[in-house]
Biopython code that builds the backbone (N, CA, C, O; Angstrom):
import numpy as np
from Bio.PDB.StructureBuilder import StructureBuilder

atoms = [
    (1, "UNK", "N", (0.805, -1.191, 0.000)),
    (1, "UNK", "CA", (0.000, 0.000, 0.000)),
    (1, "UNK", "C", (0.855, 1.265, 0.000)),
    (1, "UNK", "O", (0.419, 2.298, -0.509)),
    (2, "UNK", "N", (2.048, 1.205, 0.553)),
    (2, "UNK", "CA", (2.888, 2.392, 0.657)),
    (2, "UNK", "C", (3.359, 2.867, -0.719)),
    (2, "UNK", "O", (3.746, 4.028, -0.855)),
    (3, "UNK", "N", (3.338, 2.010, -1.741)),
    (3, "UNK", "CA", (3.747, 2.401, -3.091)),
    (3, "UNK", "C", (2.745, 3.343, -3.754)),
    (3, "UNK", "O", (3.086, 4.005, -4.734)),
    (4, "UNK", "N", (1.531, 3.415, -3.247)),
    (4, "UNK", "CA", (0.476, 4.224, -3.849)),
    (4, "UNK", "C", (0.363, 5.620, -3.249)),
    (4, "UNK", "O", (-0.543, 6.367, -3.620)),
    (5, "UNK", "N", (1.227, 5.984, -2.362)),
    (5, "UNK", "CA", (1.157, 7.307, -1.743)),
    (5, "UNK", "C", (1.572, 8.382, -2.746)),
    (5, "UNK", "O", (2.436, 8.169, -3.596)),
    (6, "UNK", "N", (0.942, 9.516, -2.620)),
    (6, "UNK", "CA", (1.248, 10.649, -3.492)),
    (6, "UNK", "C", (2.570, 11.281, -3.063)),
    (6, "UNK", "O", (2.819, 11.487, -1.875)),
    (7, "UNK", "N", (3.402, 11.582, -4.038)),
    (7, "UNK", "CA", (4.667, 12.243, -3.743)),
    (7, "UNK", "C", (4.515, 13.742, -3.961)),
    (7, "UNK", "O", (3.489, 14.198, -4.466)),
    (8, "UNK", "N", (5.527, 14.505, -3.587)),
    (8, "UNK", "CA", (5.474, 15.963, -3.656)),
    (8, "UNK", "C", (5.400, 16.481, -5.088)),
    (8, "UNK", "O", (4.893, 17.582, -5.305)),
    (9, "UNK", "N", (5.882, 15.734, -6.064)),
    (9, "UNK", "CA", (5.881, 16.227, -7.441)),
    (9, "UNK", "C", (4.640, 15.827, -8.230)),
    (9, "UNK", "O", (4.581, 16.077, -9.434)),
    (10, "UNK", "N", (3.663, 15.223, -7.598)),
    (10, "UNK", "CA", (2.415, 14.840, -8.261)),
    (10, "UNK", "C", (1.378, 15.930, -8.077)),
    (10, "UNK", "O", (1.371, 16.625, -7.061)),
    (11, "UNK", "N", (0.494, 16.082, -9.068)),
    (11, "UNK", "CA", (-0.555, 17.098, -9.030)),
    (11, "UNK", "C", (-1.897, 16.440, -9.289)),
    (11, "UNK", "O", (-1.969, 15.398, -9.939)),
    (12, "UNK", "N", (-2.965, 17.049, -8.780)),
    (12, "UNK", "CA", (-4.300, 16.536, -9.102)),
    (12, "UNK", "C", (-4.541, 16.616, -10.618)),
    (12, "UNK", "O", (-4.008, 17.500, -11.288)),
    (13, "UNK", "N", (-5.328, 15.708, -11.141)),
    (13, "UNK", "CA", (-5.597, 15.639, -12.576)),
    (13, "UNK", "C", (-6.190, 16.936, -13.106)),
    (13, "UNK", "O", (-5.844, 17.356, -14.210)),
    (14, "UNK", "N", (-7.070, 17.580, -12.354)),
    (14, "UNK", "CA", (-7.675, 18.843, -12.779)),
    (14, "UNK", "C", (-6.608, 19.898, -13.034)),
    (14, "UNK", "O", (-6.672, 20.614, -14.033)),
    (15, "UNK", "N", (-5.629, 20.001, -12.144)),
    (15, "UNK", "CA", (-4.556, 20.978, -12.321)),
    (15, "UNK", "C", (-3.719, 20.670, -13.560)),
    (15, "UNK", "O", (-3.309, 21.576, -14.285)),
    (16, "UNK", "N", (-3.476, 19.406, -13.791)),
    (16, "UNK", "CA", (-2.684, 19.003, -14.961)),
    (16, "UNK", "C", (-3.444, 19.354, -16.246)),
    (16, "UNK", "O", (-2.861, 19.892, -17.188)),
    (17, "UNK", "N", (-4.720, 19.053, -16.280)),
    (17, "UNK", "CA", (-5.530, 19.351, -17.470)),
    (17, "UNK", "C", (-5.623, 20.857, -17.686)),
    (17, "UNK", "O", (-5.506, 21.319, -18.822)),
    (18, "UNK", "N", (-5.832, 21.635, -16.621)),
    (18, "UNK", "CA", (-5.888, 23.098, -16.739)),
    (18, "UNK", "C", (-4.584, 23.659, -17.296)),
    (18, "UNK", "O", (-4.605, 24.537, -18.159)),
    (19, "UNK", "N", (-3.464, 23.163, -16.813)),
    (19, "UNK", "CA", (-2.160, 23.623, -17.321)),
    (19, "UNK", "C", (-1.968, 23.239, -18.783)),
    (19, "UNK", "O", (-1.435, 24.023, -19.569)),
    (20, "UNK", "N", (-2.400, 22.044, -19.146)),
    (20, "UNK", "CA", (-2.284, 21.577, -20.522)),
    (20, "UNK", "C", (-3.129, 22.443, -21.456)),
    (20, "UNK", "O", (-2.658, 22.856, -22.516)),
    (21, "UNK", "N", (-4.393, 22.722, -21.060)),
    (21, "UNK", "CA", (-5.262, 23.573, -21.881)),
    (21, "UNK", "C", (-4.673, 24.964, -22.054)),
    (21, "UNK", "O", (-4.723, 25.537, -23.143)),
    (22, "UNK", "N", (-4.120, 25.500, -20.984)),
    (22, "UNK", "CA", (-3.522, 26.836, -21.045)),
    (22, "UNK", "C", (-2.276, 26.829, -21.929)),
    (22, "UNK", "O", (-2.067, 27.760, -22.707)),
    (23, "UNK", "N", (-1.465, 25.810, -21.821)),
    (23, "UNK", "CA", (-0.239, 25.726, -22.603)),
    (23, "UNK", "C", (-0.531, 25.667, -24.097)),
    (23, "UNK", "O", (0.226, 26.216, -24.898)),
    (24, "UNK", "N", (-1.613, 25.011, -24.477)),
    (24, "UNK", "CA", (-1.966, 24.899, -25.887)),
    (24, "UNK", "C", (-2.975, 25.947, -26.333)),
    (24, "UNK", "O", (-3.470, 25.891, -27.458)),
    (25, "UNK", "N", (-3.282, 26.896, -25.467)),
    (25, "UNK", "CA", (-4.183, 27.983, -25.827)),
    (25, "UNK", "C", (-5.633, 27.561, -25.985)),
    (25, "UNK", "O", (-6.393, 28.205, -26.708)),
    (26, "UNK", "N", (-6.018, 26.498, -25.323)),
    (26, "UNK", "CA", (-7.382, 25.991, -25.443)),
    (26, "UNK", "C", (-8.284, 26.382, -24.276)),
    (26, "UNK", "O", (-9.478, 26.083, -24.296)),
    (27, "UNK", "N", (-7.734, 27.041, -23.267)),
    (27, "UNK", "CA", (-8.538, 27.402, -22.105)),
    (27, "UNK", "C", (-9.625, 28.406, -22.487)),
    (27, "UNK", "O", (-10.742, 28.327, -21.974)),
    (28, "UNK", "N", (-9.317, 29.342, -23.374)),
    (28, "UNK", "CA", (-10.314, 30.312, -23.833)),
    (28, "UNK", "C", (-11.428, 29.650, -24.621)),
    (28, "UNK", "O", (-12.595, 30.019, -24.487)),
    (29, "UNK", "N", (-11.067, 28.665, -25.450)),
    (29, "UNK", "CA", (-12.064, 27.943, -26.235)),
    (29, "UNK", "C", (-13.001, 27.155, -25.328)),
    (29, "UNK", "O", (-14.199, 27.064, -25.596)),
    (30, "UNK", "N", (-12.462, 26.592, -24.266)),
    (30, "UNK", "CA", (-13.298, 25.859, -23.318)),
    (30, "UNK", "C", (-14.277, 26.804, -22.626)),
    (30, "UNK", "O", (-15.430, 26.444, -22.391)),
    (31, "UNK", "N", (-13.819, 28.013, -22.300)),
    (31, "UNK", "CA", (-14.705, 29.011, -21.689)),
    (31, "UNK", "C", (-15.811, 29.407, -22.662)),
    (31, "UNK", "O", (-16.958, 29.598, -22.256)),
    (32, "UNK", "N", (-15.471, 29.531, -23.949)),
    (32, "UNK", "CA", (-16.477, 29.846, -24.960)),
    (32, "UNK", "C", (-17.558, 28.772, -24.987)),
    (32, "UNK", "O", (-18.747, 29.086, -25.054)),
    (33, "UNK", "N", (-17.154, 27.520, -24.936)),
    (33, "UNK", "CA", (-18.119, 26.425, -24.928)),
    (33, "UNK", "C", (-18.969, 26.433, -23.667)),
    (33, "UNK", "O", (-20.162, 26.132, -23.721)),
    (34, "UNK", "N", (-18.368, 26.775, -22.533)),
    (34, "UNK", "CA", (-19.123, 26.891, -21.281)),
    (34, "UNK", "C", (-20.181, 27.985, -21.388)),
    (34, "UNK", "O", (-21.311, 27.806, -20.933)),
    (35, "UNK", "N", (-19.818, 29.115, -21.988)),
    (35, "UNK", "CA", (-20.755, 30.235, -22.147)),
    (35, "UNK", "C", (-21.911, 29.826, -23.053)),
    (35, "UNK", "O", (-23.072, 30.095, -22.743)),
    (36, "UNK", "N", (-21.598, 29.179, -24.167)),
    (36, "UNK", "CA", (-22.646, 28.749, -25.099)),
    (36, "UNK", "C", (-23.593, 27.767, -24.428)),
    (36, "UNK", "O", (-24.807, 27.841, -24.613)),
    (37, "UNK", "N", (-23.043, 26.859, -23.661)),
    (37, "UNK", "CA", (-23.872, 25.873, -22.956)),
    (37, "UNK", "C", (-24.763, 26.545, -21.909)),
    (37, "UNK", "O", (-25.879, 26.087, -21.662)),
    (38, "UNK", "N", (-24.284, 27.617, -21.297)),
    (38, "UNK", "CA", (-25.024, 28.296, -20.232)),
    (38, "UNK", "C", (-25.979, 29.370, -20.763)),
    (38, "UNK", "O", (-26.608, 30.067, -19.967)),
    (39, "UNK", "N", (-26.102, 29.519, -22.072)),
    (39, "UNK", "CA", (-26.952, 30.559, -22.665)),
    (39, "UNK", "C", (-28.373, 30.562, -22.087)),
    (39, "UNK", "O", (-28.851, 31.634, -21.716)),
    (40, "UNK", "N", (-29.076, 29.425, -21.990)),
    (40, "UNK", "CA", (-30.430, 29.457, -21.414)),
    (40, "UNK", "C", (-30.456, 29.960, -19.968)),
    (40, "UNK", "O", (-31.389, 30.665, -19.584)),
    (41, "UNK", "N", (-29.457, 29.613, -19.168)),
    (41, "UNK", "CA", (-29.410, 30.067, -17.783)),
    (41, "UNK", "C", (-29.146, 31.563, -17.687)),
    (41, "UNK", "O", (-29.689, 32.238, -16.813)),
    (42, "UNK", "N", (-28.309, 32.084, -18.591)),
    (42, "UNK", "CA", (-27.963, 33.507, -18.565)),
    (42, "UNK", "C", (-29.091, 34.388, -19.074)),
    (42, "UNK", "O", (-29.337, 35.463, -18.528)),
    (43, "UNK", "N", (-29.785, 33.935, -20.126)),
    (43, "UNK", "CA", (-30.744, 34.795, -20.813)),
    (43, "UNK", "C", (-32.204, 34.385, -20.626)),
    (43, "UNK", "O", (-33.108, 35.147, -20.968)),
    (44, "UNK", "N", (-32.438, 33.217, -20.099)),
    (44, "UNK", "CA", (-33.812, 32.769, -19.891)),
    (44, "UNK", "C", (-34.296, 31.882, -21.029)),
    (44, "UNK", "O", (-33.719, 31.867, -22.117)),
    (45, "UNK", "N", (-35.358, 31.148, -20.757)),
    (45, "UNK", "CA", (-35.843, 30.169, -21.729)),
    (45, "UNK", "C", (-36.463, 30.822, -22.959)),
    (45, "UNK", "O", (-36.341, 30.284, -24.059)),
    (46, "UNK", "N", (-37.128, 31.973, -22.800)),
    (46, "UNK", "CA", (-37.754, 32.627, -23.959)),
    (46, "UNK", "C", (-36.705, 33.008, -24.995)),
    (46, "UNK", "O", (-36.894, 32.767, -26.188)),
    (47, "UNK", "N", (-35.613, 33.595, -24.554)),
    (47, "UNK", "CA", (-34.536, 33.975, -25.476)),
    (47, "UNK", "C", (-33.853, 32.722, -26.019)),
    (47, "UNK", "O", (-33.541, 32.653, -27.207)),
    (48, "UNK", "N", (-33.621, 31.747, -25.169)),
    (48, "UNK", "CA", (-32.940, 30.517, -25.595)),
    (48, "UNK", "C", (-33.732, 29.788, -26.677)),
    (48, "UNK", "O", (-33.141, 29.249, -27.613)),
    (49, "UNK", "N", (-35.058, 29.763, -26.562)),
    (49, "UNK", "CA", (-35.875, 29.070, -27.562)),
    (49, "UNK", "C", (-35.881, 29.790, -28.906)),
    (49, "UNK", "O", (-36.093, 29.163, -29.944)),
    (50, "UNK", "N", (-35.655, 31.082, -28.895)),
    (50, "UNK", "CA", (-35.627, 31.870, -30.134)),
    (50, "UNK", "C", (-34.226, 31.967, -30.748)),
    (50, "UNK", "O", (-34.061, 32.475, -31.857)),
    (51, "UNK", "N", (-33.222, 31.477, -30.018)),
    (51, "UNK", "CA", (-31.845, 31.511, -30.505)),
    (51, "UNK", "C", (-31.567, 30.232, -31.272)),
    (51, "UNK", "O", (-31.687, 29.134, -30.728)),
    (52, "UNK", "N", (-31.197, 30.374, -32.531)),
    (52, "UNK", "CA", (-30.938, 29.215, -33.382)),
    (52, "UNK", "C", (-29.468, 28.840, -33.447)),
    (52, "UNK", "O", (-29.138, 27.664, -33.604)),
    (53, "UNK", "N", (-28.582, 29.816, -33.328)),
    (53, "UNK", "CA", (-27.152, 29.523, -33.421)),
    (53, "UNK", "C", (-26.382, 30.530, -32.584)),
    (53, "UNK", "O", (-26.684, 31.723, -32.593)),
    (54, "UNK", "N", (-25.382, 30.036, -31.860)),
    (54, "UNK", "CA", (-24.512, 30.878, -31.035)),
    (54, "UNK", "C", (-23.073, 30.501, -31.352)),
    (54, "UNK", "O", (-22.694, 29.333, -31.268)),
    (55, "UNK", "N", (-22.274, 31.500, -31.717)),
    (55, "UNK", "CA", (-20.851, 31.274, -31.924)),
    (55, "UNK", "C", (-20.077, 32.471, -31.388)),
    (55, "UNK", "O", (-20.609, 33.576, -31.285)),
    (56, "UNK", "N", (-18.826, 32.237, -31.051)),
    (56, "UNK", "CA", (-17.934, 33.300, -30.610)),
    (56, "UNK", "C", (-16.704, 33.240, -31.503)),
    (56, "UNK", "O", (-16.021, 32.219, -31.579)),
    (57, "UNK", "N", (-16.434, 34.362, -32.181)),
    (57, "UNK", "CA", (-15.254, 34.477, -33.031)),
    (57, "UNK", "C", (-14.671, 35.871, -32.865)),
    (57, "UNK", "O", (-15.399, 36.863, -32.888)),
    (58, "UNK", "N", (-13.391, 35.941, -32.702)),
    (58, "UNK", "CA", (-12.694, 37.231, -32.593)),
    (58, "UNK", "C", (-13.328, 38.167, -31.564)),
    (58, "UNK", "O", (-13.539, 39.353, -31.816)),
    (59, "UNK", "N", (-13.622, 37.597, -30.409)),
    (59, "UNK", "CA", (-14.184, 38.347, -29.286)),
    (59, "UNK", "C", (-15.550, 38.971, -29.581)),
    (59, "UNK", "O", (-15.941, 39.953, -28.951)),
    (60, "UNK", "N", (-16.270, 38.391, -30.543)),
    (60, "UNK", "CA", (-17.619, 38.829, -30.875)),
    (60, "UNK", "C", (-18.563, 37.642, -30.734)),
    (60, "UNK", "O", (-18.280, 36.544, -31.213)),
    (61, "UNK", "N", (-19.690, 37.882, -30.067)),
    (61, "UNK", "CA", (-20.728, 36.872, -29.915)),
    (61, "UNK", "C", (-21.695, 37.028, -31.079)),
    (61, "UNK", "O", (-22.301, 38.086, -31.246)),
    (62, "UNK", "N", (-21.843, 35.982, -31.884)),
    (62, "UNK", "CA", (-22.752, 35.992, -33.026)),
    (62, "UNK", "C", (-23.989, 35.181, -32.668)),
    (62, "UNK", "O", (-23.892, 34.018, -32.275)),
    (63, "UNK", "N", (-25.153, 35.808, -32.809)),
    (63, "UNK", "CA", (-26.420, 35.160, -32.481)),
    (63, "UNK", "C", (-27.326, 35.153, -33.699)),
    (63, "UNK", "O", (-27.533, 36.191, -34.328)),
    (64, "UNK", "N", (-27.866, 33.992, -34.032)),
    (64, "UNK", "CA", (-28.892, 33.901, -35.064)),
    (64, "UNK", "C", (-30.218, 33.663, -34.350)),
    (64, "UNK", "O", (-30.390, 32.685, -33.622)),
    (65, "UNK", "N", (-31.138, 34.577, -34.579)),
    (65, "UNK", "CA", (-32.439, 34.519, -33.911)),
    (65, "UNK", "C", (-33.510, 34.190, -34.947)),
    (65, "UNK", "O", (-33.381, 34.561, -36.114)),
    (66, "UNK", "N", (-34.573, 33.490, -34.521)),
    (66, "UNK", "CA", (-35.666, 33.201, -35.445)),
    (66, "UNK", "C", (-36.837, 34.162, -35.262)),
    (66, "UNK", "O", (-37.893, 33.979, -35.867)),
    (67, "UNK", "N", (-36.652, 35.181, -34.433)),
    (67, "UNK", "CA", (-37.689, 36.174, -34.190)),
    (67, "UNK", "C", (-37.106, 37.570, -34.373)),
    (67, "UNK", "O", (-36.178, 37.961, -33.665)),
    (68, "UNK", "N", (-37.653, 38.317, -35.322)),
    (68, "UNK", "CA", (-37.158, 39.678, -35.547)),
    (68, "UNK", "C", (-37.485, 40.582, -34.370)),
    (68, "UNK", "O", (-36.729, 41.506, -34.071)),
    (69, "UNK", "N", (-38.584, 40.333, -33.709)),
    (69, "UNK", "CA", (-38.960, 41.126, -32.534)),
    (69, "UNK", "C", (-37.962, 40.893, -31.398)),
    (69, "UNK", "O", (-37.506, 41.845, -30.765)),
    (70, "UNK", "N", (-37.625, 39.633, -31.144)),
    (70, "UNK", "CA", (-36.650, 39.295, -30.103)),
    (70, "UNK", "C", (-35.283, 39.867, -30.457)),
    (70, "UNK", "O", (-34.580, 40.384, -29.589)),
    (71, "UNK", "N", (-34.904, 39.775, -31.726)),
    (71, "UNK", "CA", (-33.624, 40.312, -32.175)),
    (71, "UNK", "C", (-33.565, 41.819, -31.917)),
    (71, "UNK", "O", (-32.545, 42.324, -31.448)),
    (72, "UNK", "N", (-34.634, 42.530, -32.215)),
    (72, "UNK", "CA", (-34.683, 43.980, -32.004)),
    (72, "UNK", "C", (-34.584, 44.323, -30.514)),
    (72, "UNK", "O", (-33.877, 45.258, -30.139)),
    (73, "UNK", "N", (-35.286, 43.575, -29.672)),
    (73, "UNK", "CA", (-35.222, 43.815, -28.227)),
    (73, "UNK", "C", (-33.815, 43.558, -27.683)),
    (73, "UNK", "O", (-33.312, 44.332, -26.869)),
    (74, "UNK", "N", (-33.194, 42.493, -28.124)),
    (74, "UNK", "CA", (-31.851, 42.165, -27.649)),
    (74, "UNK", "C", (-30.817, 43.168, -28.145)),
    (74, "UNK", "O", (-29.816, 43.410, -27.470)),
    (75, "UNK", "N", (-31.046, 43.750, -29.311)),
    (75, "UNK", "CA", (-30.127, 44.762, -29.837)),
    (75, "UNK", "C", (-30.008, 45.929, -28.864)),
    (75, "UNK", "O", (-28.926, 46.491, -28.697)),
    (76, "UNK", "N", (-31.105, 46.291, -28.229)),
    (76, "UNK", "CA", (-31.092, 47.389, -27.258)),
    (76, "UNK", "C", (-30.413, 47.003, -25.947)),
    (76, "UNK", "O", (-30.020, 47.872, -25.170)),
    (77, "UNK", "N", (-30.276, 45.712, -25.703)),
    (77, "UNK", "CA", (-29.656, 45.244, -24.457)),
    (77, "UNK", "C", (-28.291, 44.607, -24.668)),
    (77, "UNK", "O", (-27.900, 43.722, -23.906)),
    (78, "UNK", "N", (-27.562, 45.042, -25.687)),
    (78, "UNK", "CA", (-26.260, 44.444, -25.987)),
    (78, "UNK", "C", (-25.296, 44.511, -24.808)),
    (78, "UNK", "O", (-24.580, 43.547, -24.540)),
    (79, "UNK", "N", (-25.270, 45.629, -24.108)),
    (79, "UNK", "CA", (-24.336, 45.780, -22.986)),
    (79, "UNK", "C", (-24.647, 44.793, -21.861)),
    (79, "UNK", "O", (-23.738, 44.292, -21.199)),
    (80, "UNK", "N", (-25.917, 44.521, -21.652)),
    (80, "UNK", "CA", (-26.301, 43.546, -20.618)),
    (80, "UNK", "C", (-25.846, 42.152, -21.032)),
    (80, "UNK", "O", (-25.356, 41.386, -20.203)),
    (81, "UNK", "N", (-26.006, 41.823, -22.305)),
    (81, "UNK", "CA", (-25.561, 40.520, -22.805)),
    (81, "UNK", "C", (-24.053, 40.378, -22.642)),
    (81, "UNK", "O", (-23.569, 39.353, -22.162)),
    (82, "UNK", "N", (-23.316, 41.404, -23.039)),
    (82, "UNK", "CA", (-21.854, 41.386, -22.916)),
    (82, "UNK", "C", (-21.446, 41.201, -21.460)),
    (82, "UNK", "O", (-20.545, 40.420, -21.154)),
    (83, "UNK", "N", (-22.109, 41.920, -20.569)),
    (83, "UNK", "CA", (-21.793, 41.829, -19.147)),
    (83, "UNK", "C", (-22.056, 40.419, -18.609)),
    (83, "UNK", "O", (-21.216, 39.863, -17.902)),
    (84, "UNK", "N", (-23.206, 39.842, -18.936)),
    (84, "UNK", "CA", (-23.550, 38.500, -18.443)),
    (84, "UNK", "C", (-22.591, 37.437, -18.972)),
    (84, "UNK", "O", (-22.161, 36.552, -18.233)),
    (85, "UNK", "N", (-22.265, 37.532, -20.244)),
    (85, "UNK", "CA", (-21.356, 36.555, -20.848)),
    (85, "UNK", "C", (-19.978, 36.644, -20.203)),
    (85, "UNK", "O", (-19.383, 35.623, -19.858)),
    (86, "UNK", "N", (-19.476, 37.853, -20.041)),
    (86, "UNK", "CA", (-18.153, 38.032, -19.443)),
    (86, "UNK", "C", (-18.124, 37.610, -17.978)),
    (86, "UNK", "O", (-17.124, 37.067, -17.508)),
    (87, "UNK", "N", (-19.216, 37.858, -17.254)),
    (87, "UNK", "CA", (-19.289, 37.391, -15.855)),
    (87, "UNK", "C", (-19.258, 35.870, -15.804)),
    (87, "UNK", "O", (-18.584, 35.288, -14.955)),
    (88, "UNK", "N", (-19.984, 35.230, -16.707)),
    (88, "UNK", "CA", (-20.016, 33.761, -16.735)),
    (88, "UNK", "C", (-18.638, 33.197, -17.055)),
    (88, "UNK", "O", (-18.219, 32.202, -16.465)),
    (89, "UNK", "N", (-17.933, 33.834, -17.991)),
    (89, "UNK", "CA", (-16.608, 33.355, -18.388)),
    (89, "UNK", "C", (-15.554, 33.631, -17.326)),
    (89, "UNK", "O", (-14.573, 32.895, -17.217)),
    (90, "UNK", "N", (-15.749, 34.681, -16.548)),
    (90, "UNK", "CA", (-14.772, 35.038, -15.527)),
    (90, "UNK", "C", (-13.712, 36.005, -16.016)),
    (90, "UNK", "O", (-12.818, 36.387, -15.262)),
    (91, "UNK", "N", (-13.807, 36.400, -17.269)),
    (91, "UNK", "CA", (-12.905, 37.405, -17.847)),
    (91, "UNK", "C", (-13.592, 37.974, -19.091)),
    (91, "UNK", "O", (-14.653, 37.497, -19.493)),
    (92, "UNK", "N", (-12.985, 38.988, -19.693)),
    (92, "UNK", "CA", (-13.600, 39.664, -20.839)),
    (92, "UNK", "C", (-13.403, 38.823, -22.099)),
    (92, "UNK", "O", (-12.429, 38.987, -22.834)),
    (93, "UNK", "N", (-14.346, 37.926, -22.323)),
    (93, "UNK", "CA", (-14.262, 36.995, -23.445)),
    (93, "UNK", "C", (-14.837, 37.600, -24.729)),
    (93, "UNK", "O", (-14.412, 37.239, -25.827)),
    (94, "UNK", "N", (-15.811, 38.527, -24.597)),
    (94, "UNK", "CA", (-16.384, 39.186, -25.775)),
    (94, "UNK", "C", (-16.415, 40.697, -25.563)),
    (94, "UNK", "O", (-16.475, 41.187, -24.435)),
    (95, "UNK", "N", (-16.373, 41.423, -26.688)),
    (95, "UNK", "CA", (-16.465, 42.882, -26.680)),
    (95, "UNK", "C", (-17.701, 43.378, -27.409)),
    (95, "UNK", "O", (-18.118, 44.521, -27.217)),
    (96, "UNK", "N", (-18.297, 42.522, -28.253)),
    (96, "UNK", "CA", (-19.412, 42.958, -29.071)),
    (96, "UNK", "C", (-20.367, 41.803, -29.313)),
    (96, "UNK", "O", (-20.008, 40.639, -29.136)),
    (97, "UNK", "N", (-21.598, 42.137, -29.724)),
    (97, "UNK", "CA", (-22.616, 41.149, -30.067)),
    (97, "UNK", "C", (-23.138, 41.501, -31.445)),
    (97, "UNK", "O", (-23.426, 42.664, -31.727)),
    (98, "UNK", "N", (-23.259, 40.511, -32.296)),
    (98, "UNK", "CA", (-23.798, 40.710, -33.630)),
    (98, "UNK", "C", (-24.993, 39.793, -33.805)),
    (98, "UNK", "O", (-24.931, 38.612, -33.465)),
    (99, "UNK", "N", (-26.082, 40.336, -34.336)),
    (99, "UNK", "CA", (-27.308, 39.566, -34.529)),
    (99, "UNK", "C", (-27.522, 39.283, -36.006)),
    (99, "UNK", "O", (-27.350, 40.161, -36.852)),
    (100, "UNK", "N", (-27.893, 38.067, -36.299)),
    (100, "UNK", "CA", (-28.154, 37.684, -37.680)),
    (100, "UNK", "C", (-29.485, 37.009, -37.817)),
    (100, "UNK", "O", (-29.868, 36.618, -38.920)),
]
sb = StructureBuilder()
sb.init_structure("model")
sb.init_model(0)
sb.init_chain("A")
sb.init_seg("    ")
for serial, (resi, resn, name, xyz) in enumerate(atoms, 1):
    if name == "N":
        sb.init_residue(resn, " ", resi, " ")
    sb.init_atom(name, np.array(xyz, "f"), 0.0, 1.0, " ", f" {name:<3s}", serial, name[0])
structure = sb.get_structure()
């Protein structure tokens, strides 16, 4: 049993994976996926049901909506969307929102 003890140079798997993602520049992409997955929680079910596609490219959140009325309402609340997304990510992941 003594052979299975953790030594000082061992790290928890989560720390190793986090370092690996950061080293390969994938930590930001993982945060983008977390934000996309959390869209219904951040914006509510009404907005989530009207959202057909969500992507993040070049620090811009691209949203395809199936309702022109919802798209117009969200256009007026761009700063709130940016704030919620960045709070969820834990850093400034987006600077702008584009509606299509």
